[in-house]
C-alpha positions in Angstrom: 0.0 0.0 0.0 1.2 3.5 -0.8 0.5 6.9 0.6 -0.1 10.1 -1.5 0.2 13.5 0.2 -2.5 15.9 -0.7 -3.7 19.1 1.0 -4.6 18.2 4.5 -4.5 14.4 4.1 -2.6 11.4 3.1 -4.4 9.0 0.8 -3.8 5.3 1.1 -3.9 3.4 -2.2 -2.9 0.2 -3.8 -2.4 -0.9 -7.5 -2.7 -4.4 -8.9 -2.6 -6.0 -12.3 -1.4 -4.7 -15.7 -3.0 -2.9 -18.6 -5.1 0.3 -18.8 -5.9 1.8 -15.5 -9.3 1.4 -13.8 -10.0 3.4 -10.7 -12.4 2.0 -8.1 -13.8 4.6 -5.7 -16.1 4.0 -2.6 -19.0 5.7 -0.9 -19.4 7.8 2.2 -18.2 6.1 5.5 -16.9 3.1 3.5 -13.4 2.3 2.2 -11.8 0.4 -0.7 -11.7 -2.9 1.1 -15.4 -2.9 1.8 -16.7 -2.4 -1.7 -16.5 -6.0 -2.8 -18.6 -7.2 0.2 -21.2 -4.5 -0.6 -21.5 -5.6 -4.2 -20.0 -2.3 -5.5 -16.6 -3.5 -6.6 -16.7 -3.3 -10.4 -13.2 -4.8 -10.9 -14.2 -8.5 -10.7 -14.3 -8.9 -14.5 -11.3 -6.7 -15.3 -8.5 -9.2 -15.7 -6.7 -7.0 -18.3 -6.7 -3.8 -16.3 -4.4 -2.2 -13.8 -6.7 -1.5 -10.8 -6.2 1.5 -8.5 -8.1 1.4 -5.3 -7.8 4.2 -2.7 -9.5 5.4 0.5 -10.9 8.9 0.3 -9.6 11.4 2.8 -10.7 10.7 6.3 -11.8 7.1 5.3 -10.2 3.7 5.9 -6.4 4.0 6.1 -6.3 7.6 4.8 -5.8 10.5 7.1 -7.9 13.7 7.3 -8.8 16.7 9.4 -11.9 17.6 11.3 -12.8 20.3 8.8 -16.1 19.9 7.0 -14.9 21.8 3.9 -12.3 19.1 3.3 -15.0 16.7 2.4 -16.9 18.7 -0.2 -17.2 16.7 -3.4 -15.1 19.2 -5.5 -12.3 18.8 -3.0 -12.5 15.0 -3.2 -12.3 15.4 -7.0 -9.1 17.4 -6.6 -7.7 14.6 -4.5 -8.5 12.1 -7.3 -6.9 14.2 -10.0 -3.8 14.8 -8.0 -3.5 11.1 -7.3 -3.8 10.3 -11.0 -1.2 12.9 -11.9 1.2 11.2 -9.6 0.4 7.6 -10.4 -0.7 7.7 -14.1 0.6 11.0 -15.6 -1.0 11.8 -18.9 -2.9 8.5 -19.0 -6.6 8.1 -19.8 -8.3 6.0 -17.1 -11.6 4.2 -16.6 -13.3 4.9 -13.3 -16.3 3.7 -11.2 -17.6 4.8 -7.9 -20.8 4.6 -5.8 -22.6 7.6 -4.2 -19.9 9.9 -3.0 -17.5 8.2 -5.4 -19.9 8.9 -8.3 -20.2 12.6 -7.3 -16.4 12.8 -7.1 -16.1 11.4 -10.6 -18.6 13.9 -12.0 -16.6 16.8 -10.6 -13.3 15.3 -11.7 -14.5 14.6 -15.2 -15.9 18.1 -15.7 -12.6 19.6 -14.4 -10.4 17.3 -16.7 -12.5 15.4 -19.2 -9.5 14.3 -21.2 -8.3 12.3 -18.2 -11.2 9.7 -18.4 -11.9 7.1 -21.0 -15.2 6.1 -19.3 -17.2 6.7 -16.1 -19.4 4.3 -14.2 -21.7 6.1 -11.8 -23.0 3.7 -9.2 -26.1 4.5 -7.1 -25.8 8.3 -7.6 -26.8 10.1 -4.4 -29.5 12.6 -3.6 -29.0 15.8 -5.6 -30.6 19.2 -6.3 -34.2 19.1 -5.0 -33.7 15.9 -2.9 -30.4 17.1 -1.3 -31.7 19.4 1.4 -33.6 16.6 3.2 -30.5 14.4 3.1 -28.4 17.3 4.4 -30.6 17.5 7.4 -30.1 13.8 8.1 -26.3 14.2 8.0 -26.5 17.1 10.5 -28.6 15.0 12.8 -26.1 12.1 12.5 -23.2 14.5 13.3 -25.0 15.8 16.4 -25.9 12.2 17.5 -22.2 11.2 17.3 -21.0 14.3 19.1 -23.6 13.8 21.9 -23.7 10.1 22.3 -20.8 8.5 20.4 -20.5 6.4 17.3 -22.2 3.4 19.0 -25.5 5.3 19.1 -25.2 6.1 15.4 -24.6 2.4 14.6 -27.6 1.4 16.7 -29.9 3.8 14.8 -28.5 2.4 11.5 -29.6 -1.1 12.3 -33.2 0.0 12.1 -32.8 1.0 8.4 -33.8 -1.7 5.9 -31.4 -2.1 2.9 -32.6 -1.8 -0.6 -33.9 -5.0 -2.2 -30.8 -5.4 -4.3 -28.7 -5.8 -1.1 -31.1 -8.2 0.6 -28.6 -11.1 0.6 -25.5 -9.1 1.5 -24.0 -8.4 4.9 -24.6 -4.8 6.1 -21.5 -2.9 7.2 -22.8 -1.2 10.3 -19.6 0.5 11.7 -18.3 3.4 9.6 -14.7 3.0 8.2 -14.2 6.5 9.8 -13.0 7.6 13.2 -15.4 9.1 15.7 -13.3 12.2 15.7 -13.7 12.8 12.0 -17.2 11.4 11.3 -19.2 14.6 12.3 -17.0 16.8 10.0 -17.4 14.3 7.2 -21.2 14.2 7.5 -21.3 18.0 7.6 -19.1 18.2 4.5 -21.5 15.8 2.7 -24.5 17.8 3.8 -23.0 21.1 2.4 -22.2 19.8 -1.0 -24.2 18.8 -4.1 -23.8 17.5 -7.6 -22.8 20.0 -10.4 -25.7 21.9 -11.9 -27.7 20.2 -14.6 -26.3 22.7 -17.1 -22.7 21.7 -16.2 -23.5 18.0 -16.3 -25.0 18.4 -19.8 -21.6 19.4 -21.0 -20.0 16.1 -20.0 -18.5 14.3 -23.0 -17.1 11.2 -21.3 -18.8 7.9 -22.1 -20.9 7.2 -19.0 -22.7 4.1 -17.6 -25.2 4.7 -14.8 -26.2 1.8 -12.5 -28.8 2.4 -9.8 -31.1 0.3 -7.5 -34.6 0.9 -6.3 -36.0 1.8 -2.8 -33.1 3.7 -1.4 -34.0 7.2 -0.1 -30.3 8.2 0.0 -29.7 7.1 -3.6 -33.0 7.7 -5.4 -33.6 6.4 -8.9 -34.7 10.0 -9.8 -31.0 11.2 -9.6 -29.9 8.4 -11.9 -32.7 9.0 -14.4 -32.0 12.8 -14.4 -28.2 12.1 -15.0 -29.2 9.8 -17.8 -31.2 12.5 -19.4 -28.5 15.1 -19.0 -25.4 13.2 -20.1 -25.2 12.7 -23.9 -25.1 9.0 -24.9 -25.2 7.7 -21.4 -26.6 4.2 -20.5 -28.8 3.4 -17.5 -29.6 0.1 -15.8 -31.7 -0.2 -12.6 -31.4 -3.3 -10.3 -34.4 -4.5 -8.2 -32.9 -7.8 -7.1 -29.6 -9.3 -5.9 -29.4 -11.3 -9.1 -29.6 -8.1 -11.1 -26.9 -6.5 -8.9 -24.7 -9.4 -9.6 -24.7 -8.5 -13.3 -23.1 -5.1 -12.8 -19.4 -6.1 -12.9 -19.9 -7.8 -16.3 -21.8 -4.8 -17.6 -19.0 -2.6 -16.5 -16.4 -4.9 -18.2 -18.4 -4.8 -21.5 -18.8 -1.1 -21.3 -15.0 -0.6 -20.8 -14.3 -3.0 -23.7 -16.5 -0.8 -25.9 -14.6 2.4 -24.9 -10.9 1.6 -24.9 -8.6 4.2 -23.4 
């Protein structure tokens, strides 16, 4: 595992395999090592790619600061682009990420579209009109952790049913984030949003959007709106674990159709 120094954090990463680079991101409170168990690791069919996995600032083995502004999605996009400049200078890469990872990719691709051969946006998060309600939830979670500790947050999380596509998968209850940083990470997430629809409509990178049903934090409405906005994008929605299991193969086929 390597460490990359960025502004206010050290990012833990690992690279495996050979070939064109594929970057696997993760979601809020998760980390690179958890994505496979959650069904969100899209590298399973990529035998001919060089895979880069890394933990976002404040998550997993990466360091961070208790500064909410550090966790805004444009800042996370800057981290990704800096990491790619260091590890794959001048190289076009394929990339996939769920939720926070998908948002990171959108900002990174708008800032440097020539850097990406393809994007796979997994379970895009609340955005625009649905973001305010989720921001309130993040603030309540931050206050709960500050007042009662991370254990109280985990106990509340056990009451939330997973979406149908995750019915057969173990639920990671404990965040891959320290109690010290988690309130700031939640507040940063609550204070950020996807790029505006007008900005997203300018995106020229081949894009695959994969969503699932019945998840208030990742509504199908965001995925459908992104599909409308991004020229030539593809959309698939999973309702069952069996449909979720097809995602890595769909991603592999999509990448094969858009070589770097």
